[in-house]
C-alpha positions as CSV (number, residue, x, y, z in Angstrom):
1,M,64.9,120.0,106.2
2,T,68.0,117.9,106.3
3,K,71.2,118.8,104.5
4,K,72.6,116.2,102.2
5,V,76.3,115.6,102.6
6,K,78.3,114.0,99.8
7,L,80.9,111.7,101.0
8,L,83.9,110.6,99.0
9,R,86.0,107.5,99.4
10,I,89.6,107.9,100.3
11,R,90.8,107.2,96.8
12,E,88.5,109.8,95.3
13,A,89.5,112.4,97.8
14,A,93.2,111.7,97.3
15,K,92.8,112.0,93.5
16,I,91.0,115.4,93.8
17,L,93.7,116.7,96.2
18,G,96.6,115.2,94.1
19,V,98.0,113.1,96.9
20,N,98.4,109.4,97.6
21,P,95.7,107.6,99.7
22,E,98.4,106.8,102.3
23,T,98.9,110.6,102.7
24,M,95.1,110.9,103.5
25,R,95.5,108.1,106.1
26,R,98.4,109.9,107.7
27,W,96.6,113.2,107.8
28,D,93.7,111.3,109.5
29,R,96.0,109.7,112.1
30,D,97.8,112.9,112.9
31,G,94.6,114.9,113.1
32,S,95.4,117.4,110.3
33,F,92.5,116.3,108.1
34,K,90.0,114.0,109.9
35,A,88.0,111.4,108.1
36,I,84.5,110.1,108.9
37,R,84.6,106.4,109.7
38,I,81.9,104.3,108.1
39,G,80.8,100.7,108.8
40,K,82.2,97.8,110.8
41,R,85.6,98.0,109.2
42,G,85.9,101.8,109.7
43,H,86.4,102.8,106.1
44,R,87.5,106.4,105.8
45,M,85.2,108.8,104.0
46,Y,85.6,112.5,103.4
47,E,83.0,115.3,103.0
48,E,83.2,116.7,99.5
49,S,82.7,120.2,100.9
50,E,85.8,119.8,103.2
51,I,87.9,118.6,100.2
52,L,86.8,121.7,98.2
53,K,87.5,124.0,101.1
54,R,91.0,122.6,101.5
55,I,91.6,123.2,97.8
56,S,90.4,126.8,98.0
57,E,92.6,127.4,101.0
58,G,95.6,126.2,99.0
59,K,96.5,123.6,101.6
60,K,97.6,120.1,100.8
């Protein structure tokens, strides 16, 4: 049985965390919150579970 993972676009993830999408890009570049890259253009996607975990830990 496979586990379904819900992915959020960068704008959605940023809105949930209350930050600017550019902050999400910076976190991805510096390794503090890695994104999953999708497609030829490398769009950043974030696992919903990781976003929720970050909120519960109180980290932004």
